[in-house]
PDBQT receptor file of N, H, CA, C and O in Angstrom, charges set to zero:
ATOM      1  N   UNK A   1      14.575  10.230   6.977  1.00  0.00    +0.000 N 
ATOM      2  CA  UNK A   1      15.240   9.150   7.676  1.00  0.00    +0.000 C 
ATOM      3  C   UNK A   1      14.371   8.627   8.824  1.00  0.00    +0.000 C 
ATOM      4  O   UNK A   1      14.216   7.418   8.997  1.00  0.00    +0.000 OA
ATOM      5  N   UNK A   2      13.810   9.553   9.603  1.00  0.00    +0.000 N 
ATOM      6  H   UNK A   2      13.936  10.535   9.463  1.00  0.00    +0.000 HD
ATOM      7  CA  UNK A   2      12.972   9.173  10.742  1.00  0.00    +0.000 C 
ATOM      8  C   UNK A   2      11.733   8.425  10.281  1.00  0.00    +0.000 C 
ATOM      9  O   UNK A   2      11.331   7.438  10.898  1.00  0.00    +0.000 OA
ATOM     10  N   UNK A   3      11.126   8.893   9.197  1.00  0.00    +0.000 N 
ATOM     11  H   UNK A   3      11.452   9.695   8.695  1.00  0.00    +0.000 HD
ATOM     12  CA  UNK A   3       9.931   8.240   8.665  1.00  0.00    +0.000 C 
ATOM     13  C   UNK A   3      10.249   6.832   8.167  1.00  0.00    +0.000 C 
ATOM     14  O   UNK A   3       9.434   5.921   8.316  1.00  0.00    +0.000 OA
ATOM     15  N   UNK A   4      11.411   6.655   7.586  1.00  0.00    +0.000 N 
ATOM     16  H   UNK A   4      12.072   7.395   7.464  1.00  0.00    +0.000 HD
ATOM     17  CA  UNK A   4      11.816   5.340   7.098  1.00  0.00    +0.000 C 
ATOM     18  C   UNK A   4      11.971   4.361   8.255  1.00  0.00    +0.000 C 
ATOM     19  O   UNK A   4      11.533   3.213   8.174  1.00  0.00    +0.000 OA
ATOM     20  N   UNK A   5      12.590   4.819   9.318  1.00  0.00    +0.000 N 
ATOM     21  H   UNK A   5      12.947   5.751   9.385  1.00  0.00    +0.000 HD
ATOM     22  CA  UNK A   5      12.780   3.969  10.493  1.00  0.00    +0.000 C 
ATOM     23  C   UNK A   5      11.435   3.621  11.118  1.00  0.00    +0.000 C 
ATOM     24  O   UNK A   5      11.201   2.469  11.485  1.00  0.00    +0.000 OA
ATOM     25  N   UNK A   6      10.551   4.607  11.242  1.00  0.00    +0.000 N 
ATOM     26  H   UNK A   6      10.741   5.542  10.944  1.00  0.00    +0.000 HD
ATOM     27  CA  UNK A   6       9.219   4.343  11.796  1.00  0.00    +0.000 C 
ATOM     28  C   UNK A   6       8.421   3.395  10.913  1.00  0.00    +0.000 C 
ATOM     29  O   UNK A   6       7.725   2.512  11.417  1.00  0.00    +0.000 OA
ATOM     30  N   UNK A   7       8.515   3.570   9.615  1.00  0.00    +0.000 N 
ATOM     31  H   UNK A   7       9.080   4.286   9.206  1.00  0.00    +0.000 HD
ATOM     32  CA  UNK A   7       7.804   2.678   8.692  1.00  0.00    +0.000 C 
ATOM     33  C   UNK A   7       8.329   1.250   8.828  1.00  0.00    +0.000 C 
ATOM     34  O   UNK A   7       7.545   0.302   8.883  1.00  0.00    +0.000 OA
ATOM     35  N   UNK A   8       9.632   1.097   8.880  1.00  0.00    +0.000 N 
ATOM     36  H   UNK A   8      10.269   1.867   8.835  1.00  0.00    +0.000 HD
ATOM     37  CA  UNK A   8      10.229  -0.225   9.038  1.00  0.00    +0.000 C 
ATOM     38  C   UNK A   8       9.784  -0.858  10.353  1.00  0.00    +0.000 C 
ATOM     39  O   UNK A   8       9.407  -2.029  10.385  1.00  0.00    +0.000 OA
ATOM     40  N   UNK A   9       9.827  -0.090  11.432  1.00  0.00    +0.000 N 
ATOM     41  H   UNK A   9      10.133   0.862  11.406  1.00  0.00    +0.000 HD
ATOM     42  CA  UNK A   9       9.424  -0.607  12.743  1.00  0.00    +0.000 C 
ATOM     43  C   UNK A   9       7.942  -0.991  12.755  1.00  0.00    +0.000 C 
ATOM     44  O   UNK A   9       7.574  -2.015  13.331  1.00  0.00    +0.000 OA
ATOM     45  N   UNK A  10       7.096  -0.182  12.129  1.00  0.00    +0.000 N 
ATOM     46  H   UNK A  10       7.395   0.650  11.661  1.00  0.00    +0.000 HD
ATOM     47  CA  UNK A  10       5.671  -0.488  12.076  1.00  0.00    +0.000 C 
ATOM     48  C   UNK A  10       5.379  -1.744  11.278  1.00  0.00    +0.000 C 
ATOM     49  O   UNK A  10       4.570  -2.574  11.694  1.00  0.00    +0.000 OA
ATOM     50  N   UNK A  11       6.023  -1.887  10.153  1.00  0.00    +0.000 N 
ATOM     51  H   UNK A  11       6.681  -1.214   9.815  1.00  0.00    +0.000 HD
ATOM     52  CA  UNK A  11       5.830  -3.081   9.320  1.00  0.00    +0.000 C 
ATOM     53  C   UNK A  11       6.359  -4.318  10.037  1.00  0.00    +0.000 C 
ATOM     54  O   UNK A  11       5.703  -5.359  10.051  1.00  0.00    +0.000 OA
ATOM     55  N   UNK A  12       7.535  -4.205  10.626  1.00  0.00    +0.000 N 
ATOM     56  H   UNK A  12       8.068  -3.359  10.615  1.00  0.00    +0.000 HD
ATOM     57  CA  UNK A  12       8.133  -5.328  11.340  1.00  0.00    +0.000 C 
ATOM     58  C   UNK A  12       7.261  -5.762  12.524  1.00  0.00    +0.000 C 
ATOM     59  O   UNK A  12       7.033  -6.954  12.728  1.00  0.00    +0.000 OA
ATOM     60  N   UNK A  13       6.775  -4.788  13.299  1.00  0.00    +0.000 N 
ATOM     61  H   UNK A  13       6.960  -3.819  13.133  1.00  0.00    +0.000 HD
ATOM     62  CA  UNK A  13       5.918  -5.104  14.446  1.00  0.00    +0.000 C 
ATOM     63  C   UNK A  13       4.630  -5.783  13.993  1.00  0.00    +0.000 C 
ATOM     64  O   UNK A  13       4.175  -6.733  14.628  1.00  0.00    +0.000 OA
ATOM     65  N   UNK A  14       4.048  -5.308  12.913  1.00  0.00    +0.000 N 
ATOM     66  H   UNK A  14       4.418  -4.536  12.397  1.00  0.00    +0.000 HD
ATOM     67  CA  UNK A  14       2.817  -5.905  12.407  1.00  0.00    +0.000 C 
ATOM     68  C   UNK A  14       3.052  -7.342  11.948  1.00  0.00    +0.000 C 
ATOM     69  O   UNK A  14       2.275  -8.235  12.285  1.00  0.00    +0.000 OA
ATOM     70  N   UNK A  15       4.106  -7.565  11.190  1.00  0.00    +0.000 N 
ATOM     71  H   UNK A  15       4.737  -6.840  10.916  1.00  0.00    +0.000 HD
ATOM     72  CA  UNK A  15       4.384  -8.910  10.691  1.00  0.00    +0.000 C 
ATOM     73  C   UNK A  15       4.731  -9.891  11.814  1.00  0.00    +0.000 C 
ATOM     74  O   UNK A  15       4.254 -11.026  11.817  1.00  0.00    +0.000 OA
ATOM     75  N   UNK A  16       5.546  -9.463  12.750  1.00  0.00    +0.000 N 
ATOM     76  H   UNK A  16       5.934  -8.541  12.748  1.00  0.00    +0.000 HD
ATOM     77  CA  UNK A  16       5.900 -10.339  13.875  1.00  0.00    +0.000 C 
ATOM     78  C   UNK A  16       4.657 -10.616  14.720  1.00  0.00    +0.000 C 
ATOM     79  O   UNK A  16       4.449 -11.743  15.170  1.00  0.00    +0.000 OA
ATOM     80  N   UNK A  17       3.843  -9.601  14.933  1.00  0.00    +0.000 N 
ATOM     81  H   UNK A  17       4.012  -8.686  14.568  1.00  0.00    +0.000 HD
ATOM     82  CA  UNK A  17       2.608  -9.797  15.685  1.00  0.00    +0.000 C 
ATOM     83  C   UNK A  17       1.687 -10.809  15.026  1.00  0.00    +0.000 C 
ATOM     84  O   UNK A  17       1.108 -11.658  15.704  1.00  0.00    +0.000 OA
ATOM     85  N   UNK A  18       1.550 -10.724  13.712  1.00  0.00    +0.000 N 
ATOM     86  H   UNK A  18       2.020 -10.034  13.162  1.00  0.00    +0.000 HD
ATOM     87  CA  UNK A  18       0.707 -11.690  12.998  1.00  0.00    +0.000 C 
ATOM     88  C   UNK A  18       1.284 -13.102  13.073  1.00  0.00    +0.000 C 
ATOM     89  O   UNK A  18       0.538 -14.078  13.162  1.00  0.00    +0.000 OA
ATOM     90  N   UNK A  19       2.611 -13.208  13.038  1.00  0.00    +0.000 N 
ATOM     91  H   UNK A  19       3.216 -12.416  12.966  1.00  0.00    +0.000 HD
ATOM     92  CA  UNK A  19       3.261 -14.511  13.202  1.00  0.00    +0.000 C 
ATOM     93  C   UNK A  19       2.948 -15.090  14.578  1.00  0.00    +0.000 C 
ATOM     94  O   UNK A  19       2.627 -16.273  14.694  1.00  0.00    +0.000 OA
ATOM     95  N   UNK A  20       3.038 -14.273  15.609  1.00  0.00    +0.000 N 
ATOM     96  H   UNK A  20       3.298 -13.312  15.514  1.00  0.00    +0.000 HD
ATOM     97  CA  UNK A  20       2.744 -14.729  16.966  1.00  0.00    +0.000 C 
ATOM     98  C   UNK A  20       1.286 -15.161  17.102  1.00  0.00    +0.000 C 
ATOM     99  O   UNK A  20       0.986 -16.151  17.770  1.00  0.00    +0.000 OA
ATOM    100  N   UNK A  21       0.385 -14.418  16.470  1.00  0.00    +0.000 N 
ATOM    101  H   UNK A  21       0.629 -13.614  15.928  1.00  0.00    +0.000 HD
ATOM    102  CA  UNK A  21      -1.036 -14.794  16.517  1.00  0.00    +0.000 C 
ATOM    103  C   UNK A  21      -1.232 -16.164  15.873  1.00  0.00    +0.000 C 
ATOM    104  O   UNK A  21      -1.900 -17.029  16.437  1.00  0.00    +0.000 OA
ATOM    105  N   UNK A  22      -0.651 -16.358  14.697  1.00  0.00    +0.000 N 
ATOM    106  H   UNK A  22      -0.108 -15.655  14.238  1.00  0.00    +0.000 HD
ATOM    107  CA  UNK A  22      -0.802 -17.629  13.997  1.00  0.00    +0.000 C 
ATOM    108  C   UNK A  22      -0.201 -18.788  14.807  1.00  0.00    +0.000 C 
ATOM    109  O   UNK A  22      -0.778 -19.874  14.855  1.00  0.00    +0.000 OA
ATOM    110  N   UNK A  23       0.930 -18.563  15.426  1.00  0.00    +0.000 N 
ATOM    111  H   UNK A  23       1.399 -17.681  15.386  1.00  0.00    +0.000 HD
ATOM    112  CA  UNK A  23       1.535 -19.608  16.252  1.00  0.00    +0.000 C 
ATOM    113  C   UNK A  23       0.717 -19.845  17.513  1.00  0.00    +0.000 C 
ATOM    114  O   UNK A  23       0.495 -20.990  17.905  1.00  0.00    +0.000 OA
ATOM    115  N   UNK A  24       0.272 -18.776  18.145  1.00  0.00    +0.000 N 
ATOM    116  H   UNK A  24       0.452 -17.845  17.826  1.00  0.00    +0.000 HD
ATOM    117  CA  UNK A  24      -0.493 -18.907  19.385  1.00  0.00    +0.000 C 
ATOM    118  C   UNK A  24      -1.822 -19.619  19.192  1.00  0.00    +0.000 C 
ATOM    119  O   UNK A  24      -2.293 -20.317  20.090  1.00  0.00    +0.000 OA
ATOM    120  N   UNK A  25      -2.425 -19.445  18.029  1.00  0.00    +0.000 N 
ATOM    121  H   UNK A  25      -2.043 -18.878  17.299  1.00  0.00    +0.000 HD
ATOM    122  CA  UNK A  25      -3.693 -20.121  17.747  1.00  0.00    +0.000 C 
ATOM    123  C   UNK A  25      -3.484 -21.521  17.173  1.00  0.00    +0.000 C 
ATOM    124  O   UNK A  25      -4.452 -22.247  16.948  1.00  0.00    +0.000 OA
ATOM    125  N   UNK A  26      -2.249 -21.898  16.938  1.00  0.00    +0.000 N 
ATOM    126  H   UNK A  26      -1.463 -21.308  17.121  1.00  0.00    +0.000 HD
ATOM    127  CA  UNK A  26      -1.945 -23.214  16.407  1.00  0.00    +0.000 C 
ATOM    128  C   UNK A  26      -2.148 -23.322  14.902  1.00  0.00    +0.000 C 
ATOM    129  O   UNK A  26      -2.186 -24.425  14.358  1.00  0.00    +0.000 OA
ATOM    130  N   UNK A  27      -2.280 -22.179  14.225  1.00  0.00    +0.000 N 
ATOM    131  H   UNK A  27      -2.250 -21.283  14.668  1.00  0.00    +0.000 HD
ATOM    132  CA  UNK A  27      -2.474 -22.181  12.781  1.00  0.00    +0.000 C 
ATOM    133  C   UNK A  27      -1.162 -22.387  12.028  1.00  0.00    +0.000 C 
ATOM    134  O   UNK A  27      -1.151 -22.893  10.906  1.00  0.00    +0.000 OA
ATOM    135  N   UNK A  28      -0.075 -21.997  12.649  1.00  0.00    +0.000 N 
ATOM    136  H   UNK A  28      -0.084 -21.586  13.560  1.00  0.00    +0.000 HD
ATOM    137  CA  UNK A  28       1.246 -22.120  12.043  1.00  0.00    +0.000 C 
ATOM    138  C   UNK A  28       2.124 -22.934  12.987  1.00  0.00    +0.000 C 
ATOM    139  O   UNK A  28       2.406 -22.502  14.104  1.00  0.00    +0.000 OA
ATOM    140  N   UNK A  29       2.547 -24.086  12.548  1.00  0.00    +0.000 N 
ATOM    141  H   UNK A  29       2.318 -24.436  11.640  1.00  0.00    +0.000 HD
ATOM    142  CA  UNK A  29       3.343 -24.999  13.365  1.00  0.00    +0.000 C 
ATOM    143  C   UNK A  29       4.821 -24.867  13.026  1.00  0.00    +0.000 C 
ATOM    144  O   UNK A  29       5.514 -25.869  12.850  1.00  0.00    +0.000 OA
ATOM    145  N   UNK A  30       5.305 -23.624  12.932  1.00  0.00    +0.000 N 
ATOM    146  H   UNK A  30       4.742 -22.810  13.075  1.00  0.00    +0.000 HD
ATOM    147  CA  UNK A  30       6.694 -23.393  12.572  1.00  0.00    +0.000 C 
ATOM    148  C   UNK A  30       7.345 -22.435  13.542  1.00  0.00    +0.000 C 
ATOM    149  O   UNK A  30       6.740 -21.415  13.869  1.00  0.00    +0.000 OA
ATOM    150  N   UNK A  31       8.515 -22.701  14.007  1.00  0.00    +0.000 N 
ATOM    151  H   UNK A  31       9.007 -23.530  13.740  1.00  0.00    +0.000 HD
ATOM    152  CA  UNK A  31       9.258 -23.951  13.951  1.00  0.00    +0.000 C 
ATOM    153  C   UNK A  31       8.565 -25.010  14.806  1.00  0.00    +0.000 C 
ATOM    154  O   UNK A  31       7.883 -24.665  15.772  1.00  0.00    +0.000 OA
ATOM    155  N   UNK A  32       8.722 -26.275  14.477  1.00  0.00    +0.000 N 
ATOM    156  H   UNK A  32       9.276 -26.556  13.693  1.00  0.00    +0.000 HD
ATOM    157  CA  UNK A  32       7.966 -27.345  15.143  1.00  0.00    +0.000 C 
ATOM    158  C   UNK A  32       8.173 -27.418  16.658  1.00  0.00    +0.000 C 
ATOM    159  O   UNK A  32       7.260 -27.826  17.376  1.00  0.00    +0.000 OA
ATOM    160  N   UNK A  33       9.324 -27.043  17.149  1.00  0.00    +0.000 N 
ATOM    161  H   UNK A  33      10.066 -26.712  16.566  1.00  0.00    +0.000 HD
ATOM    162  CA  UNK A  33       9.606 -27.147  18.580  1.00  0.00    +0.000 C 
ATOM    163  C   UNK A  33       9.329 -25.844  19.340  1.00  0.00    +0.000 C 
ATOM    164  O   UNK A  33       9.751 -25.711  20.489  1.00  0.00    +0.000 OA
ATOM    165  N   UNK A  34       8.650 -24.906  18.741  1.00  0.00    +0.000 N 
ATOM    166  H   UNK A  34       8.308 -25.015  17.808  1.00  0.00    +0.000 HD
ATOM    167  CA  UNK A  34       8.418 -23.611  19.377  1.00  0.00    +0.000 C 
ATOM    168  C   UNK A  34       7.499 -23.732  20.597  1.00  0.00    +0.000 C 
ATOM    169  O   UNK A  34       6.501 -24.451  20.563  1.00  0.00    +0.000 OA
ATOM    170  N   UNK A  35       7.843 -23.033  21.651  1.00  0.00    +0.000 N 
ATOM    171  H   UNK A  35       8.654 -22.449  21.678  1.00  0.00    +0.000 HD
ATOM    172  CA  UNK A  35       7.031 -23.024  22.864  1.00  0.00    +0.000 C 
ATOM    173  C   UNK A  35       5.772 -22.163  22.703  1.00  0.00    +0.000 C 
ATOM    174  O   UNK A  35       4.901 -22.182  23.572  1.00  0.00    +0.000 OA
ATOM    175  N   UNK A  36       5.670 -21.424  21.622  1.00  0.00    +0.000 N 
ATOM    176  H   UNK A  36       6.378 -21.408  20.916  1.00  0.00    +0.000 HD
ATOM    177  CA  UNK A  36       4.542 -20.517  21.403  1.00  0.00    +0.000 C 
ATOM    178  C   UNK A  36       3.362 -21.196  20.727  1.00  0.00    +0.000 C 
ATOM    179  O   UNK A  36       2.267 -20.634  20.702  1.00  0.00    +0.000 OA
ATOM    180  N   UNK A  37       3.555 -22.378  20.183  1.00  0.00    +0.000 N 
ATOM    181  H   UNK A  37       4.445 -22.834  20.203  1.00  0.00    +0.000 HD
ATOM    182  CA  UNK A  37       2.505 -23.043  19.412  1.00  0.00    +0.000 C 
ATOM    183  C   UNK A  37       1.346 -23.443  20.320  1.00  0.00    +0.000 C 
ATOM    184  O   UNK A  37       1.535 -24.078  21.358  1.00  0.00    +0.000 OA
ATOM    185  N   UNK A  38       0.139 -23.053  19.901  1.00  0.00    +0.000 N 
ATOM    186  H   UNK A  38      -0.014 -22.537  19.058  1.00  0.00    +0.000 HD
ATOM    187  CA  UNK A  38      -1.110 -23.369  20.599  1.00  0.00    +0.000 C 
ATOM    188  C   UNK A  38      -1.143 -22.800  22.013  1.00  0.00    +0.000 C 
ATOM    189  O   UNK A  38      -1.733 -23.400  22.912  1.00  0.00    +0.000 OA
ATOM    190  N   UNK A  39      -0.519 -21.656  22.211  1.00  0.00    +0.000 N 
ATOM    191  H   UNK A  39      -0.040 -21.168  21.481  1.00  0.00    +0.000 HD
ATOM    192  CA  UNK A  39      -0.550 -20.964  23.498  1.00  0.00    +0.000 C 
ATOM    193  C   UNK A  39      -1.281 -19.645  23.292  1.00  0.00    +0.000 C 
ATOM    194  O   UNK A  39      -0.735 -18.718  22.694  1.00  0.00    +0.000 OA
ATOM    195  N   UNK A  40      -2.501 -19.558  23.777  1.00  0.00    +0.000 N 
ATOM    196  H   UNK A  40      -2.945 -20.311  24.263  1.00  0.00    +0.000 HD
ATOM    197  CA  UNK A  40      -3.362 -18.385  23.528  1.00  0.00    +0.000 C 
ATOM    198  C   UNK A  40      -2.746 -17.080  24.055  1.00  0.00    +0.000 C 
ATOM    199  O   UNK A  40      -3.041 -15.997  23.549  1.00  0.00    +0.000 OA
ATOM    200  N   UNK A  41      -1.907 -17.196  25.055  1.00  0.00    +0.000 N 
ATOM    201  H   UNK A  41      -1.668 -18.076  25.466  1.00  0.00    +0.000 HD
ATOM    202  CA  UNK A  41      -1.244 -16.004  25.590  1.00  0.00    +0.000 C 
ATOM    203  C   UNK A  41      -0.395 -15.330  24.505  1.00  0.00    +0.000 C 
ATOM    204  O   UNK A  41      -0.332 -14.102  24.444  1.00  0.00    +0.000 OA
ATOM    205  N   UNK A  42       0.252 -16.121  23.657  1.00  0.00    +0.000 N 
ATOM    206  H   UNK A  42       0.200 -17.119  23.706  1.00  0.00    +0.000 HD
ATOM    207  CA  UNK A  42       1.062 -15.566  22.577  1.00  0.00    +0.000 C 
ATOM    208  C   UNK A  42       0.191 -14.993  21.470  1.00  0.00    +0.000 C 
ATOM    209  O   UNK A  42       0.590 -14.051  20.786  1.00  0.00    +0.000 OA
ATOM    210  N   UNK A  43      -0.995 -15.557  21.292  1.00  0.00    +0.000 N 
ATOM    211  H   UNK A  43      -1.319 -16.322  21.848  1.00  0.00    +0.000 HD
ATOM    212  CA  UNK A  43      -1.923 -14.993  20.312  1.00  0.00    +0.000 C 
ATOM    213  C   UNK A  43      -2.352 -13.592  20.750  1.00  0.00    +0.000 C 
ATOM    214  O   UNK A  43      -2.447 -12.684  19.925  1.00  0.00    +0.000 OA
ATOM    215  N   UNK A  44      -2.608 -13.420  22.039  1.00  0.00    +0.000 N 
ATOM    216  H   UNK A  44      -2.531 -14.158  22.709  1.00  0.00    +0.000 HD
ATOM    217  CA  UNK A  44      -2.990 -12.103  22.559  1.00  0.00    +0.000 C 
ATOM    218  C   UNK A  44      -1.828 -11.112  22.450  1.00  0.00    +0.000 C 
ATOM    219  O   UNK A  44      -2.020  -9.971  22.030  1.00  0.00    +0.000 OA
ATOM    220  N   UNK A  45      -0.647 -11.542  22.822  1.00  0.00    +0.000 N 
ATOM    221  H   UNK A  45      -0.491 -12.469  23.163  1.00  0.00    +0.000 HD
ATOM    222  CA  UNK A  45       0.525 -10.664  22.714  1.00  0.00    +0.000 C 
ATOM    223  C   UNK A  45       0.785 -10.277  21.253  1.00  0.00    +0.000 C 
ATOM    224  O   UNK A  45       1.133  -9.134  20.959  1.00  0.00    +0.000 OA
ATOM    225  N   UNK A  46       0.617 -11.223  20.362  1.00  0.00    +0.000 N 
ATOM    226  H   UNK A  46       0.335 -12.153  20.601  1.00  0.00    +0.000 HD
ATOM    227  CA  UNK A  46       0.801 -10.945  18.940  1.00  0.00    +0.000 C 
ATOM    228  C   UNK A  46      -0.222  -9.948  18.421  1.00  0.00    +0.000 C 
ATOM    229  O   UNK A  46       0.110  -9.063  17.633  1.00  0.00    +0.000 OA
ATOM    230  N   UNK A  47      -1.459 -10.091  18.861  1.00  0.00    +0.000 N 
ATOM    231  H   UNK A  47      -1.729 -10.810  19.501  1.00  0.00    +0.000 HD
ATOM    232  CA  UNK A  47      -2.501  -9.150  18.437  1.00  0.00    +0.000 C 
ATOM    233  C   UNK A  47      -2.180  -7.737  18.931  1.00  0.00    +0.000 C 
ATOM    234  O   UNK A  47      -2.382  -6.760  18.209  1.00  0.00    +0.000 OA
ATOM    235  N   UNK A  48      -1.690  -7.639  20.139  1.00  0.00    +0.000 N 
ATOM    236  H   UNK A  48      -1.526  -8.432  20.726  1.00  0.00    +0.000 HD
ATOM    237  CA  UNK A  48      -1.308  -6.323  20.672  1.00  0.00    +0.000 C 
ATOM    238  C   UNK A  48      -0.141  -5.726  19.900  1.00  0.00    +0.000 C 
ATOM    239  O   UNK A  48      -0.151  -4.538  19.576  1.00  0.00    +0.000 OA
ATOM    240  N   UNK A  49       0.858  -6.538  19.606  1.00  0.00    +0.000 N 
ATOM    241  H   UNK A  49       0.867  -7.503  19.869  1.00  0.00    +0.000 HD
ATOM    242  CA  UNK A  49       2.016  -6.052  18.856  1.00  0.00    +0.000 C 
ATOM    243  C   UNK A  49       1.615  -5.640  17.442  1.00  0.00    +0.000 C 
ATOM    244  O   UNK A  49       2.057  -4.600  16.953  1.00  0.00    +0.000 OA
ATOM    245  N   UNK A  50       0.784  -6.443  16.785  1.00  0.00    +0.000 N 
ATOM    246  H   UNK A  50       0.425  -7.288  17.182  1.00  0.00    +0.000 HD
ATOM    247  CA  UNK A  50       0.316  -6.099  15.440  1.00  0.00    +0.000 C 
ATOM    248  C   UNK A  50      -0.505  -4.813  15.476  1.00  0.00    +0.000 C 
ATOM    249  O   UNK A  50      -0.421  -3.994  14.560  1.00  0.00    +0.000 OA
ATOM    250  N   UNK A  51      -1.290  -4.638  16.522  1.00  0.00    +0.000 N 
ATOM    251  H   UNK A  51      -1.358  -5.303  17.266  1.00  0.00    +0.000 HD
ATOM    252  CA  UNK A  51      -2.073  -3.410  16.667  1.00  0.00    +0.000 C 
ATOM    253  C   UNK A  51      -1.188  -2.186  16.829  1.00  0.00    +0.000 C 
ATOM    254  O   UNK A  51      -1.452  -1.140  16.235  1.00  0.00    +0.000 OA
ATOM    255  N   UNK A  52      -0.145  -2.313  17.626  1.00  0.00    +0.000 N 
ATOM    256  H   UNK A  52       0.069  -3.162  18.109  1.00  0.00    +0.000 HD
ATOM    257  CA  UNK A  52       0.796  -1.191  17.803  1.00  0.00    +0.000 C 
ATOM    258  C   UNK A  52       1.471  -0.859  16.471  1.00  0.00    +0.000 C 
ATOM    259  O   UNK A  52       1.613   0.309  16.110  1.00  0.00    +0.000 OA
ATOM    260  N   UNK A  53       1.877  -1.884  15.759  1.00  0.00    +0.000 N 
ATOM    261  H   UNK A  53       1.762  -2.833  16.052  1.00  0.00    +0.000 HD
ATOM    262  CA  UNK A  53       2.499  -1.655  14.451  1.00  0.00    +0.000 C 
ATOM    263  C   UNK A  53       1.553  -0.965  13.486  1.00  0.00    +0.000 C 
ATOM    264  O   UNK A  53       1.956  -0.063  12.753  1.00  0.00    +0.000 OA
ATOM    265  N   UNK A  54       0.297  -1.386  13.483  1.00  0.00    +0.000 N 
ATOM    266  H   UNK A  54      -0.031  -2.120  14.078  1.00  0.00    +0.000 HD
ATOM    267  CA  UNK A  54      -0.696  -0.767  12.600  1.00  0.00    +0.000 C 
ATOM    268  C   UNK A  54      -0.955   0.684  12.995  1.00  0.00    +0.000 C 
ATOM    269  O   UNK A  54      -1.130   1.539  12.127  1.00  0.00    +0.000 OA
ATOM    270  N   UNK A  55      -0.979   0.966  14.282  1.00  0.00    +0.000 N 
ATOM    271  H   UNK A  55      -0.836   0.271  14.987  1.00  0.00    +0.000 HD
ATOM    272  CA  UNK A  55      -1.177   2.348  14.752  1.00  0.00    +0.000 C 
ATOM    273  C   UNK A  55      -0.016   3.232  14.310  1.00  0.00    +0.000 C 
ATOM    274  O   UNK A  55      -0.223   4.366  13.877  1.00  0.00    +0.000 OA
ATOM    275  N   UNK A  56       1.201   2.715  14.419  1.00  0.00    +0.000 N 
ATOM    276  H   UNK A  56       1.370   1.794  14.771  1.00  0.00    +0.000 HD
ATOM    277  CA  UNK A  56       2.384   3.485  13.974  1.00  0.00    +0.000 C 
ATOM    278  C   UNK A  56       2.268   3.803  12.489  1.00  0.00    +0.000 C 
ATOM    279  O   UNK A  56       2.489   4.940  12.074  1.00  0.00    +0.000 OA
ATOM    280  N   UNK A  57       1.920   2.794  11.688  1.00  0.00    +0.000 N 
ATOM    281  H   UNK A  57       1.740   1.870  12.025  1.00  0.00    +0.000 HD
ATOM    282  CA  UNK A  57       1.794   3.005  10.243  1.00  0.00    +0.000 C 
ATOM    283  C   UNK A  57       0.655   3.978   9.918  1.00  0.00    +0.000 C 
ATOM    284  O   UNK A  57       0.803   4.831   9.044  1.00  0.00    +0.000 OA
ATOM    285  N   UNK A  58      -0.463   3.854  10.607  1.00  0.00    +0.000 N 
ATOM    286  H   UNK A  58      -0.583   3.161  11.317  1.00  0.00    +0.000 HD
ATOM    287  CA  UNK A  58      -1.590   4.746  10.370  1.00  0.00    +0.000 C 
ATOM    288  C   UNK A  58      -1.247   6.184  10.758  1.00  0.00    +0.000 C 
ATOM    289  O   UNK A  58      -1.596   7.121  10.040  1.00  0.00    +0.000 OA
ATOM    290  N   UNK A  59      -0.573   6.357  11.876  1.00  0.00    +0.000 N 
ATOM    291  H   UNK A  59      -0.289   5.595  12.459  1.00  0.00    +0.000 HD
ATOM    292  CA  UNK A  59      -0.187   7.697  12.336  1.00  0.00    +0.000 C 
ATOM    293  C   UNK A  59       0.778   8.351  11.350  1.00  0.00    +0.000 C 
ATOM    294  O   UNK A  59       0.726   9.562  11.135  1.00  0.00    +0.000 OA
ATOM    295  N   UNK A  60       1.655   7.551  10.755  1.00  0.00    +0.000 N 
ATOM    296  H   UNK A  60       1.697   6.567  10.929  1.00  0.00    +0.000 HD
ATOM    297  CA  UNK A  60       2.601   8.106   9.783  1.00  0.00    +0.000 C 
ATOM    298  C   UNK A  60       1.878   8.601   8.536  1.00  0.00    +0.000 C 
ATOM    299  O   UNK A  60       2.245   9.631   7.970  1.00  0.00    +0.000 OA
ATOM    300  N   UNK A  61       0.864   7.878   8.111  1.00  0.00    +0.000 N 
ATOM    301  H   UNK A  61       0.566   7.041   8.571  1.00  0.00    +0.000 HD
ATOM    302  CA  UNK A  61       0.146   8.258   6.890  1.00  0.00    +0.000 C 
ATOM    303  C   UNK A  61      -0.689   9.511   7.096  1.00  0.00    +0.000 C 
ATOM    304  O   UNK A  61      -0.937  10.245   6.139  1.00  0.00    +0.000 OA
ATOM    305  N   UNK A  62      -1.121   9.771   8.306  1.00  0.00    +0.000 N 
ATOM    306  H   UNK A  62      -0.919   9.175   9.083  1.00  0.00    +0.000 HD
ATOM    307  CA  UNK A  62      -1.945  10.935   8.600  1.00  0.00    +0.000 C 
ATOM    308  C   UNK A  62      -1.159  12.241   8.547  1.00  0.00    +0.000 C 
ATOM    309  O   UNK A  62      -1.737  13.306   8.334  1.00  0.00    +0.000 OA
ATOM    310  N   UNK A  63       0.146  12.163   8.740  1.00  0.00    +0.000 N 
ATOM    311  H   UNK A  63       0.616  11.298   8.913  1.00  0.00    +0.000 HD
ATOM    312  CA  UNK A  63       0.975  13.379   8.785  1.00  0.00    +0.000 C 
ATOM    313  C   UNK A  63       1.319  13.856   7.422  1.00  0.00    +0.000 C 
ATOM    314  O   UNK A  63       2.009  14.865   7.277  1.00  0.00    +0.000 OA
TER     315      UNK A  63
């Protein structure tokens, strides 16, 4: 059960982080009225979140 929750959280964090990176770099213009579009600060936050998600997933596989 714990591994399932961690896996879900890691995947979710990675996907949301990648979405933020794409929006922050202006690569994804969705939703059109989003305040995150073309804001490099959100690209950095997204990269950090995706990195945390990847670390969680990697740590789970090592055990």
